[in-house]
C-alpha positions in Angstrom: 3.3 -72.0 30.9 3.5 -71.3 34.6 5.1 -68.0 35.7 7.0 -67.5 32.5 6.2 -67.1 28.9 8.2 -67.5 25.8 8.3 -64.6 23.4 7.0 -66.7 20.6 4.0 -67.8 22.6 3.3 -64.3 23.8 3.3 -63.1 20.2 1.0 -66.0 19.1 -1.4 -65.6 22.0 -3.4 -62.5 21.5 -2.8 -59.9 18.9 -4.7 -56.7 18.4 -4.0 -53.9 15.9 -4.1 -50.2 16.7 -3.3 -47.9 13.8 -0.9 -50.5 12.3 0.9 -51.2 15.6 0.7 -54.8 16.8 -0.3 -55.2 20.4 0.5 -58.6 22.0 0.2 -60.2 25.4 -0.8 -63.1 27.6 -2.9 -62.4 30.6 -2.1 -64.0 34.0 1.4 -65.0 33.2 4.6 -63.3 34.3 6.8 -61.3 31.9 9.3 -63.6 30.2 12.4 -64.2 32.2 15.6 -63.0 30.4 18.2 -65.6 29.3 21.0 -63.4 30.8 19.4 -60.4 32.5 22.6 -58.5 33.2 23.9 -58.8 29.6 20.5 -58.1 28.0 19.6 -55.0 30.1 16.8 -56.7 31.9 15.9 -56.1 35.6 13.7 -57.9 38.1 10.8 -56.5 40.1 12.0 -56.9 43.7 9.7 -59.2 45.7 7.1 -59.5 42.9 9.0 -61.5 40.2 8.9 -60.6 36.6 11.7 -59.3 34.3 11.5 -56.0 32.5 13.6 -53.7 30.3 15.8 -51.8 32.8 15.9 -48.5 30.8 12.1 -48.3 30.9 12.0 -48.7 34.7 9.0 -49.4 37.0 6.0 -47.1 37.4 4.0 -47.2 40.6 0.5 -46.1 41.3 -0.9 -45.6 44.8 -4.7 -45.6 45.2 -6.5 -43.5 47.9 -7.0 -46.7 50.1 -3.2 -47.4 50.1 -3.2 -50.3 47.6 -0.7 -50.1 44.8 -0.2 -51.1 41.2 3.1 -51.5 39.4 3.5 -51.2 35.6 6.5 -52.4 33.6 7.5 -53.1 30.0 8.3 -56.8 29.8 10.9 -58.5 27.7 8.3 -58.9 25.0 7.9 -55.1 24.9 4.3 -55.3 26.2 3.0 -53.4 29.3 2.5 -55.7 32.3 0.9 -54.9 35.7 0.4 -56.3 39.1 -1.7 -54.8 41.9 -2.1 -55.2 45.7 -5.4 -55.7 47.5 -6.5 -54.3 50.9 -5.4 -57.5 52.7 -1.8 -57.0 51.4 -1.8 -59.8 48.8 -0.8 -59.2 45.2 -2.4 -60.3 41.9 -0.5 -62.3 39.3 1.1 -60.5 36.4 -1.4 -59.4 33.7 -0.5 -58.1 30.3 -2.1 -54.8 29.2 -0.8 -55.5 25.7 1.0 -53.1 23.5 4.3 -53.1 21.8 6.1 -50.1 23.2 9.4 -48.3 23.1 9.2 -46.2 26.3 8.6 -46.6 30.0 5.1 -46.2 31.4 4.0 -42.7 32.5 1.2 -42.4 35.1 -1.0 -39.3 35.4 -3.5 -39.1 38.3 -1.4 -40.8 41.0 -3.3 -41.2 44.3 -6.7 -41.2 42.5 -9.0 -44.0 41.5 -8.8 -43.2 37.8 -5.2 -42.8 36.6 -4.2 -42.7 33.0 -1.1 -44.6 31.8 0.7 -43.7 28.6 3.6 -45.1 26.6 5.2 -44.4 23.2 4.3 -47.1 20.7 6.6 -48.6 18.0 4.9 -46.1 15.6 6.3 -43.2 17.7 2.8 -42.1 18.8 1.8 -41.7 22.5 -0.8 -44.3 23.4 -2.8 -44.3 26.7 -5.3 -46.3 28.7 -7.5 -44.9 31.5 -8.8 -46.7 34.6 -12.6 -46.6 34.9 -14.6 -46.4 38.1 -15.3 -50.1 37.7 -11.6 -50.9 38.0 -11.4 -52.0 34.4 -9.2 -50.2 31.9 -10.1 -48.7 28.5 -8.3 -50.1 25.4 -5.3 -48.4 24.0 -6.0 -45.0 22.4 -3.7 -42.6 20.6 
């Protein structure tokens, strides 16, 4: 699969259900590259790879130690993320799942425990919170 995924394989990979909303994603792969990004409304994360839906933009979190994390909505409509480490390197793309229809909103920028939220396909706001351990809660409405 390399650094790209095919929408069909992303849908087949891992599916969760939250209040009737399908959540899909494939960890450690990049968001699927668009066939024709300009025509399809897809953009590219500069310097980090990965295509996303332009109208949803990029959301950036800065942690107290200066490391950063970026969140996008990939071409599969799932939330994807990458984060830097203290030596300046970056993780690979990881899916946070979801099937969404909005950009990612971050509350708690410059803290260790931000909350991200999106609007799901059901029209409800869904969120995930970063724990002290660095892991994230599941999606909650």
